[in-house]
Phi, psi and omega in degrees: 000138179283133176285149179214156178248128185244139169258116185231150177290140176272134183303331181261007178120151180082195186224145179241156172250127179231146175268148178301134179083350182256143179268330183282145177282140176271000179167150179235135184225151180286324182244153179297320183297319177299317180295318180297315181300314180291318181296324178297319177301310180300314182299317179294317180296321184264000181054049179247170175276136177265125180240123183252128181254153172277175178303328181275003177093347179288151180285127180256341180187158178225151178217124184259135179233090173103344183247021179293128177292334180233078182295139178293143178281136182223000000 
């Protein structure tokens, strides 16, 4: 299974960063953008996929860091 880093809404407000398979939050932020910025950093460092969720829990976007099956040639 591919590891992934998720930006998810916190039930009591704000946004959390969670790792796939982990229950503990890797960070709590007041704004979604702050959480995304930090999660992108973590995701790049750990070469995981970044998954961003909306307030309703649905996935709004993905960003892959290191696990692309077809990496672009550069």
